[in-house]
C-alpha positions as CSV (number, residue, x, y, z in Angstrom):
1,M,188.9,348.8,94.1
2,T,192.1,347.9,92.1
3,D,195.3,347.0,93.5
4,L,198.4,346.9,91.3
5,Y,201.4,344.5,92.3
6,L,204.9,344.8,90.3
7,S,207.7,342.4,90.4
8,E,210.4,344.6,91.9
9,P,213.4,343.5,93.9
10,R,212.9,343.0,97.7
11,L,209.1,343.4,97.7
12,S,209.1,342.3,101.2
13,T,211.3,340.4,103.6
14,L,208.6,337.8,104.2
15,C,207.6,335.2,101.5
16,P,204.2,335.6,100.5
17,S,201.9,332.5,100.2
18,P,200.7,331.0,96.9
19,A,197.3,331.7,98.3
20,D,198.0,335.3,97.6
21,V,198.6,335.2,93.9
22,A,198.9,338.9,93.5
23,R,202.1,339.0,95.7
24,F,203.3,335.5,95.2
25,V,203.6,335.6,91.3
26,P,206.0,338.8,91.4
27,F,207.9,337.4,94.4
28,A,208.5,334.0,92.8
29,C,209.6,335.6,89.5
30,N,212.1,337.7,91.5
31,Q,213.5,334.9,93.4
32,L,214.1,332.6,90.4
33,Q,215.7,335.7,88.6
34,A,213.1,335.7,85.8
35,P,214.2,337.7,82.7
36,F,210.9,339.6,82.5
37,M,208.7,341.7,84.8
38,V,205.1,341.0,85.8
39,K,202.4,343.2,86.9
40,V,199.1,341.8,88.8
41,L,196.2,343.9,88.6
42,V,193.6,342.6,91.1
43,K,189.9,343.4,90.3
44,T,186.6,342.5,91.6
45,Q,183.8,341.3,89.7
46,D,180.8,343.1,89.1
47,E,177.7,341.8,90.6
48,Y,175.3,339.8,88.4
49,V,173.2,342.2,86.1
50,S,170.5,340.8,84.2
51,K,171.1,341.1,80.3
52,T,167.3,342.1,79.8
53,E,167.7,345.0,82.5
54,E,171.0,346.0,80.6
55,K,169.3,346.0,77.3
56,N,166.4,348.2,78.5
57,R,168.8,350.5,80.0
58,K,170.5,351.0,76.9
59,M,167.3,351.5,75.0
60,N,166.3,354.2,77.5
61,K,169.4,356.1,76.9
62,F,168.5,356.0,73.1
63,K,171.9,354.5,72.2
64,P,172.2,352.6,68.8
65,A,172.1,348.9,69.5
66,I,173.6,347.6,66.2
67,Q,174.8,344.2,66.3
68,H,177.3,342.9,63.6
69,N,177.3,339.5,62.8
70,T,180.7,338.2,63.3
71,S,182.1,334.9,62.8
72,N,183.3,334.2,66.3
73,E,181.0,333.8,68.8
74,S,183.4,333.5,71.8
75,Q,183.9,337.3,71.5
76,S,180.2,337.7,72.8
77,K,181.0,335.2,75.6
78,V,184.1,336.4,76.9
79,S,184.4,339.9,78.4
80,V,188.1,340.9,79.2
81,P,188.2,344.0,81.4
82,T,190.3,346.8,80.1
83,P,193.0,348.0,82.5
84,P,194.2,351.5,82.7
85,L,196.0,353.0,79.7
86,N,199.4,353.5,81.6
87,V,199.5,349.8,82.1
88,Y,200.1,349.3,78.4
89,A,202.8,351.9,78.2
90,D,205.6,349.4,78.9
91,R,205.1,346.6,76.4
92,H,208.1,344.7,78.0
93,V,205.8,343.9,80.9
94,I,203.5,341.1,81.3
95,L,200.2,342.0,82.8
96,I,198.0,339.6,84.5
97,I,194.5,340.6,85.8
98,A,193.4,338.5,88.8
99,M,189.5,338.7,88.9
100,T,188.2,338.0,92.3
101,D,184.4,337.6,93.5
102,V,182.8,339.7,96.0
103,V,184.1,337.5,98.7
104,G,187.7,337.8,97.6
105,H,188.0,334.4,96.0
106,L,190.1,334.4,92.9
107,V,187.8,333.2,90.1
108,E,189.7,334.1,86.7
109,L,193.4,334.9,85.4
110,I,193.7,337.0,82.4
111,F,196.7,337.6,80.5
112,C,196.1,340.8,78.6
113,R,198.0,341.3,75.2
114,C,201.3,340.2,76.6
115,P,204.4,340.5,74.5
116,D,205.3,336.9,75.5
117,I,204.2,334.3,78.0
118,P,207.0,332.3,79.2
119,R,207.1,328.8,80.5
120,L,208.5,329.8,83.8
121,L,205.5,332.1,84.6
122,I,203.0,329.3,83.7
123,K,204.8,327.0,86.2
124,I,204.6,329.6,88.9
125,I,200.8,329.9,88.2
126,G,200.6,326.3,88.4
127,M,202.1,326.4,91.8
128,C,199.3,328.9,93.0
129,V,196.4,326.7,91.5
130,P,196.0,324.2,94.3
131,F,195.4,327.0,96.6
132,H,192.5,328.4,94.6
133,P,189.6,326.3,94.5
134,Y,187.5,328.8,93.1
135,L,189.5,329.6,90.0
136,N,187.4,328.3,87.3
137,K,188.5,330.4,84.1
138,L,191.9,330.9,82.4
139,T,192.1,333.6,79.7
140,L,195.5,333.8,77.5
141,R,193.9,336.0,74.6
142,W,196.4,337.8,72.2
143,G,199.3,336.3,73.8
144,P,202.1,334.6,71.7
145,L,202.4,331.0,73.1
146,T,205.1,328.4,72.4
147,G,204.7,324.5,72.5
148,P,206.5,324.2,75.8
149,T,204.3,327.0,77.5
150,L,201.1,325.4,76.2
151,Y,202.5,322.0,77.7
152,E,202.7,323.6,81.1
153,V,199.2,324.8,80.7
154,A,197.9,321.2,80.0
155,K,199.9,320.0,83.0
156,L,198.2,322.4,85.5
157,M,194.6,321.6,84.2
158,P,194.3,318.3,85.9
159,L,195.5,320.0,89.2
160,S,192.9,322.7,89.0
161,N,189.1,323.3,88.9
162,I,189.3,325.3,85.6
163,T,186.3,324.8,83.4
164,E,186.9,327.4,80.9
165,L,190.0,328.1,78.9
166,N,190.2,330.7,76.3
167,L,193.1,330.8,73.8
168,D,191.6,333.1,71.1
169,D,194.4,335.0,68.8
170,S,197.0,333.0,70.6
171,P,198.5,330.8,67.7
172,V,201.1,328.2,68.7
173,A,203.6,327.3,66.1
174,E,203.6,323.7,67.2
175,C,199.8,323.7,67.2
176,N,199.8,321.1,70.0
177,Y,196.5,322.1,71.4
178,Y,195.3,318.5,71.5
179,M,197.3,318.2,74.8
180,L,194.7,320.2,76.6
181,L,192.3,317.1,75.9
182,V,194.6,314.3,76.8
183,E,194.3,314.0,80.7
184,E,191.3,313.9,82.7
185,T,190.1,317.6,83.6
186,R,187.2,319.5,84.5
187,L,187.5,321.7,81.3
188,R,184.0,322.3,79.8
189,Y,184.6,325.3,77.6
190,L,187.6,325.5,75.1
191,S,188.1,328.3,72.7
192,L,190.7,328.1,70.0
193,G,189.6,331.1,67.7
194,R,192.1,332.3,65.1
195,C,194.7,330.0,66.3
196,N,195.9,328.9,62.7
197,I,194.6,325.3,63.2
198,D,194.6,323.3,60.1
199,D,193.2,320.0,59.1
200,N,195.9,317.8,60.6
201,N,195.5,319.6,64.1
202,C,191.8,319.5,63.9
203,V,192.0,315.8,63.3
204,L,194.1,315.3,66.5
205,I,191.7,317.4,68.4
206,A,188.8,315.3,67.1
207,S,190.6,312.1,68.2
208,K,190.5,313.2,71.8
209,L,186.9,313.8,71.7
210,I,185.9,310.0,70.8
211,H,184.2,308.0,73.6
212,P,185.4,306.9,76.2
213,L,188.3,309.2,76.3
214,P,188.4,311.6,79.2
215,A,187.5,314.9,77.0
216,A,184.5,313.2,75.5
217,R,182.9,313.0,79.0
218,T,183.4,316.7,80.1
219,L,184.0,319.2,77.0
220,V,180.5,320.8,76.6
221,I,181.7,323.9,74.3
222,L,184.2,324.0,71.6
223,S,184.8,326.8,69.3
224,L,187.4,326.6,66.3
225,A,186.2,329.8,64.7
226,S,188.3,331.6,62.0
227,N,190.8,329.0,61.4
228,F,191.9,326.9,58.3
229,I,189.8,323.8,58.7
230,S,188.5,322.2,55.5
231,D,186.4,319.0,54.9
232,V,189.1,316.7,56.2
233,G,189.1,318.2,59.7
234,A,185.2,318.6,59.6
235,C,184.8,314.8,58.7
236,A,187.2,314.0,61.7
237,L,184.8,316.0,64.0
238,G,181.9,314.0,62.4
239,E,183.4,310.8,63.2
240,A,183.9,312.0,66.9
241,L,180.2,313.0,67.0
242,R,179.2,309.5,66.5
243,S,180.1,308.3,69.8
244,N,180.6,311.7,71.7
245,R,177.4,312.6,74.1
246,S,178.8,315.5,75.8
247,L,179.5,318.2,73.1
248,Q,176.6,320.6,72.9
249,Y,178.0,323.6,71.3
250,L,180.3,323.6,68.2
251,N,181.4,326.8,66.4
252,L,183.1,326.2,63.2
253,S,182.4,329.5,61.7
254,G,185.0,331.4,59.3
255,N,186.7,328.2,57.9
256,Q,186.8,326.3,54.6
257,I,184.3,323.6,55.1
258,G,182.3,322.5,52.2
259,H,179.3,320.1,51.7
260,T,181.4,317.0,52.4
261,G,182.6,318.1,55.9
262,A,179.2,319.3,56.7
263,A,177.4,316.4,55.6
264,S,179.7,314.3,57.7
265,I,178.8,316.3,60.8
266,L,175.1,316.3,60.1
267,S,175.1,312.3,59.4
268,S,176.2,311.8,62.9
269,L,173.1,313.5,64.0
270,M,170.7,310.8,62.6
271,E,170.6,307.2,62.2
272,F,173.8,305.6,60.9
273,P,174.9,301.9,60.9
274,L,177.6,300.8,63.2
275,T,180.8,299.8,61.9
276,C,182.5,296.5,62.8
277,D,185.2,298.5,64.8
278,E,182.4,300.2,66.7
279,L,180.6,297.0,67.5
280,V,183.8,295.3,68.8
281,T,184.8,298.3,70.8
282,K,181.3,298.5,72.3
283,R,181.7,294.9,73.4
284,Q,185.0,295.5,74.8
285,R,183.8,298.3,76.8
286,L,180.9,296.2,78.2
287,M,183.0,293.3,79.0
288,K,185.7,295.6,80.8
289,Y,182.8,297.3,82.9
290,F,181.8,293.9,84.0
291,K,185.4,292.8,84.8
292,T,185.7,296.0,87.0
293,K,182.3,295.5,88.8
294,Q,183.4,291.9,89.3
295,E,186.6,293.0,90.9
296,V,185.1,295.4,93.0
297,Y,182.3,293.2,94.2
298,A,185.0,290.6,95.2
299,K,186.9,293.2,97.3
300,C,183.8,294.3,98.9
301,Y,182.4,290.8,99.8
302,K,186.0,290.0,101.2
303,E,186.1,293.2,103.3
304,L,182.6,292.4,104.7
305,M,183.3,288.9,105.4
306,T,186.5,290.1,107.3
307,T,184.5,292.4,109.1
308,L,181.9,289.8,110.1
309,E,184.6,287.6,111.4
310,R,186.3,290.0,113.5
311,S,183.0,290.9,115.1
312,H,182.1,287.2,115.6
313,D,185.3,286.5,117.5
314,E,185.0,289.5,119.6
315,Y,181.4,288.5,120.6
316,S,182.8,284.8,121.3
317,R,185.9,285.9,123.3
318,S,183.7,288.3,125.5
319,G,181.4,285.4,126.5
320,K,178.2,287.3,125.1
321,R,175.5,285.7,123.2
322,K,176.3,284.9,119.7
323,T,174.2,286.1,116.8
324,I,173.7,283.6,114.2
325,V,174.3,284.9,110.7
326,A,173.7,282.9,107.6
327,T,176.8,283.3,105.6
328,R,179.0,281.3,103.2
329,G,182.1,279.5,104.0
330,K,185.5,280.9,103.2
331,K,186.2,278.5,100.4
332,S,182.8,279.2,98.8
333,S,182.7,280.8,95.5
334,I,181.6,284.3,95.3
335,T,179.8,283.9,92.2
336,S,177.5,281.1,94.2
337,A,175.9,283.8,95.8
338,F,174.3,284.8,92.7
339,T,171.1,283.0,91.2
340,T,169.6,283.0,87.8
341,T,167.3,286.0,88.9
342,G,170.1,288.1,90.4
343,I,171.6,288.0,94.1
344,S,170.3,285.6,96.4
345,T,168.0,286.8,99.0
346,F,169.3,284.2,101.3
347,D,172.7,285.9,101.5
348,P,172.8,289.3,102.9
349,I,176.3,289.7,102.7
350,A,176.4,289.1,99.0
351,L,173.4,291.5,98.4
352,R,175.2,294.3,100.5
353,A,178.6,293.8,98.4
354,E,176.5,294.1,95.2
355,L,175.1,297.3,96.4
356,M,178.4,298.7,97.5
357,S,180.1,297.7,94.0
358,A,177.3,299.2,92.2
359,E,177.5,302.4,94.0
360,L,181.4,302.5,93.6
361,V,181.5,301.7,89.8
362,G,178.2,303.4,88.8
363,N,175.8,302.5,86.1
364,Y,177.0,301.5,82.7
365,T,176.9,304.3,80.1
366,D,177.6,304.0,76.6
367,P,176.7,305.8,73.2
368,F,175.6,302.5,71.7
369,T,173.4,301.0,74.4
370,T,170.3,299.0,73.6
371,E,168.4,302.4,74.3
372,E,170.5,304.1,71.6
373,T,170.4,301.5,68.9
374,V,168.0,299.8,66.5
375,C,168.3,296.8,64.4
376,H,167.4,297.0,60.6
377,D,168.0,293.9,58.2
378,N,170.3,292.2,60.7
379,H,172.6,295.1,61.2
380,V,172.8,297.4,64.2
381,H,172.0,301.1,63.7
382,C,172.7,304.0,66.1
383,V,169.5,306.6,66.5
384,G,172.2,309.3,66.2
385,N,173.7,312.0,68.3
386,T,171.0,314.0,69.8
387,T,173.2,315.9,72.4
388,L,174.6,318.6,70.0
389,C,172.2,321.4,70.2
390,Y,174.2,324.4,68.6
391,L,176.1,324.2,65.4
392,N,177.7,327.4,63.8
393,L,178.8,327.0,60.1
394,E,178.8,330.5,59.1
395,Y,181.1,332.0,56.5
396,N,182.2,328.5,55.3
397,Q,181.8,327.0,51.7
398,L,178.6,325.2,52.1
399,S,176.3,324.5,48.9
400,Y,172.5,324.0,48.6
401,L,173.0,320.2,49.0
402,S,174.0,321.2,52.7
403,T,170.4,322.6,53.2
404,V,169.0,319.7,51.9
405,K,170.9,317.4,54.4
406,L,170.3,319.7,57.2
407,L,166.5,319.5,56.5
408,E,166.6,315.7,56.6
409,V,168.5,315.7,59.9
410,V,166.0,318.2,61.4
411,K,162.9,316.3,60.2
412,Y,164.5,313.1,61.7
413,Q,165.1,314.6,65.0
414,S,161.7,316.1,65.3
415,Q,159.9,312.5,64.5
416,L,162.4,310.8,66.9
417,A,160.0,309.8,69.6
418,Q,162.6,309.1,72.4
419,K,165.5,311.4,72.3
420,A,168.3,311.1,74.9
421,A,168.6,314.9,74.6
422,A,167.1,317.9,73.1
423,G,168.7,317.6,69.5
424,L,169.5,320.5,67.3
425,L,167.9,323.8,68.6
426,R,169.9,326.4,66.6
427,V,172.0,326.5,63.3
428,Q,173.8,329.4,61.8
429,L,174.6,329.3,58.1
430,A,174.8,333.1,57.3
431,G,177.9,333.9,55.1
432,N,177.7,330.8,52.8
433,P,176.9,330.8,49.1
434,L,173.2,329.5,49.4
435,P,170.1,330.5,47.4
436,I,168.0,333.4,48.7
437,G,164.5,332.3,49.6
438,C,165.3,328.7,50.0
439,Y,162.5,326.4,51.0
440,E,164.7,324.1,53.0
441,L,166.0,326.9,55.1
442,D,162.5,328.2,55.9
443,T,161.5,324.7,56.9
444,V,164.4,324.1,59.0
445,Q,163.8,327.3,60.8
446,D,160.2,326.5,61.7
447,L,161.0,323.0,62.8
448,L,163.8,324.5,65.0
449,D,161.4,327.1,66.5
450,K,159.1,324.2,67.4
451,A,161.9,322.4,68.9
452,V,163.0,325.3,71.0
453,L,159.3,326.1,72.2
454,C,159.0,322.2,73.0
455,R,162.2,322.4,75.0
456,I,161.0,325.6,77.1
457,S,157.8,324.0,77.8
458,K,159.5,320.8,79.1
459,Q,161.8,323.0,81.4
460,Q,158.7,324.9,82.7
461,K,156.9,321.5,83.6
462,R,160.1,320.2,85.2
463,S,160.4,323.2,87.3
464,E,156.7,323.2,88.3
465,R,157.2,319.6,89.2
466,S,160.2,320.3,91.5
467,V,158.3,323.2,93.2
468,R,155.3,321.0,93.7
469,S,157.5,318.3,95.2
470,V,159.3,320.8,97.5
471,K,155.8,322.2,98.8
472,S,154.4,318.7,99.5
473,K,157.6,318.1,101.7
């Protein structure tokens, strides 16, 4: 079932709610006298179909199943529904496809080959975002964007639940894509394929992926395929991967990266010495964590003491029997509740405040904790980034030395006894001037296959344990 809504004068005498994005967007454009027309096409997502069943169905129909090895992985991940042909008849109309699930919740907004995406339209979309908690995907492919328009997209991201943002084939003259990663959002997937990103822009993007910045904690997939990134931009990404423990998928296919840039990325995936700045910032983060936790503890302790005093006064006024509680005096120091071994068991208020503060602040997480570092020759070394599991370097300018470095990394991660994550599982190097029948590549492929099988077996064992625990309950 497909409904089409067109921005025409006086659609209705009643003002539609922002919860009805299909009617509200054209209505708001008319009320604001926007110099453009908007068409909203409402579509319902198809129910989930297994890829294996779909493949078997194609095989049964004897259709050719030729897959071309392209440089952009995001094309296979994002499926943009094709609207009717008559919708494209007027190139001066902005078409928006509103995808809903089977229940009717808005889950995705797609701008299809728009002649222009004005800043005012994104502002209107931002008014609707708080009313659609299930909206988790925004696609702006093949749409010419401007810097102010991208700024409005960055403004609405913190107010939404959008986790996937696709800007493929939508170059911005200002190239201010880094603004999407400044504020704290829920963004996990960002695709910027064919957006004319050069080294300077890549350096700005990489600077937002350094721990503990907001994007370094949420972004999982980053695609920068088919741009103009060389060794300078790749080295910046390698520096970010030293502390980033969230990014798992990195697509750099179709760029101009050589051995220097690839070596910088690969070096962050194995043991490396920490610099003086990294050691200093590590201590600063640890001291900031303890300071925050101490402040929260003091507030919790004060609130608990105030509550206890109020209840004590109420009992004394009512003439009821008083309950004797072992507490500290008002002027006693909060730190006196601690002993050399931790919280004193003789002060239940301090123990409860400590538990509350630990729950509010959370555990201390850092890429350079004692579990992630080792000491060699009186110097601290990090064991390396084992979070990144997919790396696409197809159609670049890698050399034979890159394969030697890759083999060194894969051997190191396979021998690492305690890994925080799975490590590299797939690396794509097609389209590079590499030797045919390379021993290093064959060895890398064998080690990666073993790593994949090991991860599958671990997942199966984990699922079996969860099933057993559920049955035991």
